[in-house]
N, C-alpha and C positions, 0 to 999 in steps of 0.2 A: 416374432421373437428375435430373429436375426437383426432386424433394424434397431431394436432396442439395445441389443448387445453392442452394436456398432456405435450408437450414441454414447453409451456408458464408457466404452473404451476411449472415445474421443473427447470426453468431458474436460480433461486438463488442458486441451488445446482450443477450447471454445473462446472466441473473442466476442464479448457480448455488447449489445446496445439495446436500449429501450426504443422500440420502433413506434412510429407516430402515424401509421397508415395501414389499412388492410387492402389497399389497391395493389394488385400484383405488379403493376408498372413501377411502383415505388422501389421495388427490388433492384431496378437498374441503378439506383443510387449507391448500392453497396457492391456492384460489380467491380472487380479488380481492386477491392479493398480487403484488409485483413478481417473485417467483420464477418463472422460466419454463424452468429447466434443472435436471434432476435427475441426480446422479451415483449410480449403482447398483452395489453390490458384487456379486460373482459369485454368492454363495448366494441372492441375491434376484432374479436375472435371470428375467424372465417376459414372454412375448410378449403375454399378455392385458393385463398392466399397461402395457406399452409402447404397445399399440394404443389403450388408453383415454387415456393421456397425450397421444399424438399427436392424438387427436380433440379434446382440450381445448387444443391449441396449445402443448403442453409438450414440450420436447426432452429425450430420455433418452440418457444416455451410459453405456456399460458401463466400469467401472473394471478395468484390467488392471495387476496389480502385478508389479514385478520380483521374481525369485526363485521364481515359481510356474512354470507352463507357459504362457507368454504366447502362443505360437503357437496352441496348442490352444484357448485362451480366445478369441483373436481370430477364429478360424474359426467360432465359434458366433454371433457378433454379427449377421451379416446375416440369418440365419434367425429371430432373435429380434426383428427390426424395430427395432433400435437405430438412432439417427441418427448415432452415432459412438462413439468410444472415448476414454478418458482413460488415458494411459500414465503410471503413477505409480510413482516410485522410481528407484533407481540402475541403469538398464539399461546394459549395455555398448553401444558404438556400433553394432556389427554387428547386434545384436538389434533395437535401436530402428530402424535403417535398414530391416530386413526387415519389421518390423511396419508402419512407415509406408507402405511400398510396397504391402503386402497390403491395408491398410485403404483407401488411396487408390484402388487398383484396384477395390475393392469398393464404391466411391462412398460411403464413410463419412468423416465428419469426424474429425480427429485433434487432440487437445489433449494436450500433454506437460507433466507436472508432475514434473520430475526434481529431483535435488539442485541447490541454487543454482549450484554450480560448473559444471553442465552445461547451463544455460539457453542456448539457441542465439539470442543476440541478433541475429546476422547473418542469420537466416532470414527468410522472408516469411510466417511463420505469423501468423494474425490474433490468436491468443491465446498468450501465453507466461506461465510462472509456475513455482511450486515448491510442493511439499508441506511444505517446511521453513520453520518460523517459530517465534518465541517467542510465548508467550501474553501478550497485552497487559495492562497494569495497573500500578499503583503497587506497588513492592515493600514488603512489610510483614514484621514478625517479626524474629527474631534475625539472619537473613541479609541483611536490607535494607541497602542502601548509599545514600550520597548522591551526587548528580551533582556534577561539578566546580563548578557554580554554587552548591552548598550546598543546592539543592532536593532533594526526594525523587527517587530514581532511578525512571524509568518504563521498564518493559520494553515495547519497541515494535519493529515491523518497518518503521517509516516511513523510516529512513535507507536501507535496502536498496531499498524500493519507490520512493523518490524517484529514486535512481540508475537503477533499472530503467526508470522512465518516461522518463528522458532518453536512455537507451541504445537505445530501440526505439520504433517507432510502434505496436507491437502493444498490445492490451489486456492488462493484467497481472492474473493471478489469484494469490492466495496461499491455500493450502489446508491450513494448519495446523489441527490438531484439539485439542479440550480435553484437558487432562491425564487420563490413564487413572484409572478408579475415583474420579472426583471429580465431585460434583454442583455445578455452577457456578451462582451467582446470575445473574439476568437482566442485571444491570449489566455483567458481564464479557463477555457476548455483544454488548451495545451497544458496548463498548469495542473489541471485535474488528472489528465492522462499521466504526466510525468510523476506527480505526487505518489501515485500508486505504483507505477512501473519501476521506480528506482529501488523499491523494496522487494520486487519480484511479484507483486500483486497485480490485479487488473481492475481498472475502473470500469463499471458498466456505463457506457456512454449514454448520456441523457441530455437532450437539447431543450432549451427553453422554448416556449410557445411561439415566440416571434421567429426564432431561427428555424424551427420546424416548419412553420407556415411558408417561409421564404424558400426553404430547401425543396419542399414538395412542389412549389411553383417554378422551380428551376431558376430562381433569381441568381444572377451572375455572381454577386458578392457572396451569397450563401454557398454556392457551389465551390467557390474558391476557398472559403473558410473550411468547408467540409473536407476539401482536399488536404488542407494543412493538418486537420485533426487526424485523418486516416493515414497521412504520411508519418506522423509521429507514432501512431499505433503500429504501423508496418515496421518502423525502426526497431522497436522493442521486440516485435514478433520475429524479426529476422535474426535476432540474437538471443534465442531462447536459452542458450547455454548460460547466460548471465543469471538466470533464475536459480540455477543449481549452485551458485557461488555462496560462500559462507562469510560472515563478518570477519574482517581483518582488523583486529583491534587489541590493544593491551589493557583496555578498560572493560570490565564486565559489570552489567547492571542486573542485580538479582531482584526480580519483581514477579508479581502474579496478578490474577484478576482481583484478588482481595486487597492488593496494595496498589491499585490504580493503573495496572498495565493496559486496561481496555479504554482508558480515558485519553483524550487529546489534551496537549498542553502541560503534561507532567514532566518528570525528570528526564525521560528519554528525549522528549522534544526540546527541552532546555539545553541538553547536551548537543543535540543535532544542530541547533541554531548557532552554537559555538564552533561547529565543524570538528568536534572531537570524535574520532571513531569510537564506537561502543558496541559491545556484544551483549544483547539481551539474553538473560538466562532465566527461564521460568523456574519457579520453586521446585516443581516436580522433576526437573532435569539438572538440579544442582548437584553435581558430582565433582570429584577431584579432576576428572578429565575435562569437564566443562570449563575449568579455570586454568588449564595447563598453560595457555598462551597469554595469561593476564598478569599484569604487574599491580593493577589496582582493581578494587571491586567496590561497588556501592550496594548496600542492602537497604532498600527503601523502608521496609517495615519488618524489623527483627521478630516481632510477635507473630508474624505469619509463617515462620519456619518451624519445623519439627526438630527434635533433638538431633537426629541424624544429619539434617541439613545444616544446623548450627555447627556441628562438629566439622563439617567440610570447610566452613569459613574459618574456624579456629585453626585447622591444619594449614589453610592458605596463609594466614598471618604468621604462623610459626615458621613457614617456609620463606618468609621475607616479604610477602605481599602486603599491600596497604589496603585496609578496609575502612570504609566510611559508612556509618549507619545513620538512621533517622534520629531526631531529637529524643533524649531519654524519656521513657514513659509514653511516647506518642505512638498511637496506632492509627493506621490509615482507615478513615471511615468507610464503611461499606457503601459503594455507589448505588444510587437508585437504578432501576431497570432502564429508565428513560434518559439517564445521565451519560453524556459523552465528553464533557469537559469538567475541569476541576472547579469546585466552589472557591470563592475568594479566600476564605480562611485557610482552606487546605493549600492553596497556592502560596500563601504567605509562609506556611510551614516548610513547604518544599523549597521555597526561596532560600531558607536558612541552610538546607542541605546543599543547594546549588552554590551558595557563596563559599562554603567550606570546600566543596569539590573544586570550584574554580581556583581557589587559592592553592590547593594541593597540586592540581595539574599545571597551573601557571603556564609557562612557555614550553612545557614538555611536549614531545612528539609521541603520541600513543598509537601511531599508525600513519597519520598524515596531518600536516598543517596547511591551511589554505589562507590566501590573502586576496583582498578585494572581492569578497563574496558575500557582502552583507544582505543582498536580496536573493540569495541562493541557499539551497540545501544540498547536502552531499551524502553519499553512502559508499563506504569503502569496503570492498569484498575481496575474497581470494577464491580462485577457481578450485573445483573439487580436487584436481590433481596437484595443486600447489604451484603450478607453473606461471600463473598470471595473477596480477593484482588489478582489480577493476574499480575505478572511481567514477561513480555516477554523479552528474551535476544537473540539478533542476533549477531553472530560473523562474522566480515568482514575480518578477517585475514585468512590465509591458514593453520593455525595450532590451536590446542585446546588452550583455555585460562584456567589457573588454579588459584585457590585461590581468587575467587571473594567474596567480602563481600557486604552485603546489609543491610541498616538500614531503616526500614519502620515505618511510623507513625501508632500507634495503638497497640493493644494487640491481640494475636491470639492463639487459642488452638491447631491448627494443621498446619503443613507445609509439603508440598510435592514438590519435584523437578521432573518435567516431562521432558523426553528426547525422541528424535526420535529413538534412538538406543536401548532402553530397557524400562522395566517397571518403574513406578514412584518410587522414593526413599524418605523415610522420612528424614526430615531435622530438627535438634534440634535447637531451638531458644534460645536466651538469652536476658536479659534486657539491653537496652542502653538508653541514655538520651532521644532520640526521640521516643522510643517505643520498637521495637523488632529488634534484629540483627540476621542475618543468614549468614553462611559461605557455599559457594558452591565450592566443590573441583575442578570441571572440567566442562567446557562447550565446546562442539564440535561445530557443525554448529549452533545449537540453543538449547535453553532450556527455560522452563517456571516454575517459582516458584509460587505455588498456596497456599495462606494463607487463612485459614478458621477461622472465628471469633467464 
């Protein structure tokens, strides 16, 4: 019982990875890394491995998939000394309820990674997430498309993750895996880590088959690449206070699951590609206080709001705020359970909203403006005490980006650039019309500009 309570208390601090071996010697690969939680598929379940992991302070979770015999699998977990279970896939509600009860009664932790549409945001679970995600990176090749801003389109989960972070206090995991039968370069893994981390979420590390095989064989290049991945994980884990920061933006986006908030490639991602700071506001949290720092608001689907929520937006406009809504008579179609990106017709409608939004924002600074960042995404946050503004930068290209310029609202007495590959560096600011300007010489996989008032 005590062990179970310890695991439950530590769940928000778990740094997860899908593990590819039940050989206890493979645990040496995560020694001195931030990884402290391993997701194990059923063919690899082993009491000997779990006991050795526990002795090293590593939490092991047995993965149970929908569509198999989940009840039979769950019954094996206590005898194999697992700390808990991961329920992954599209379980029906009755099955997931029964599994939760059994696992809880067995004093095992339970983490659910369902389809996005079935995430229980109203639960008290310490960890919520989904196995569904796009693989982050800049689109290339014949099928590549441009973002509405004209920049290259970036496949990202950040829009969905930013909404999820505002919809619950739980820690968010996204557990998408590499495309099958594909050997991924290390840069794509760094992009997957940063794609989740700049929103305060965690990616469940998952290596492709070739990388896994070479890593277990202690191949020199695989070990070096693994070191880069864990270095980036460590970077974000060493600054956990960033996860408590809130969006720093004068633009609010009112959306909900029924209006596409769980999909990738929607309005929030379109805004992110433009590097316009934005504050997601779930319908259920739409109050006067939620809009107090906003000058503009976008309501993706007016038909999804109740009368009280509509009145909040009317009061916002009466107070001088600018409100942009979806096309007249348009209602966001209910996404399918298995859907994580927009259909082409829906994307065209959202494009209309985006063009109007883009014309309204123009060259305004709604928190920060960034230059020379076409292959990057950013997330602008403010610390809980209001003393710091935090700008996360994630690079989705396979090479460093140089000569980035940032104009941030406000005045600051100190600026530091944090990087995974070295100690923080002081950055000299200068006055600009909007507030303060900063030049960043180089960004590798990721960087964070921290401004102190």
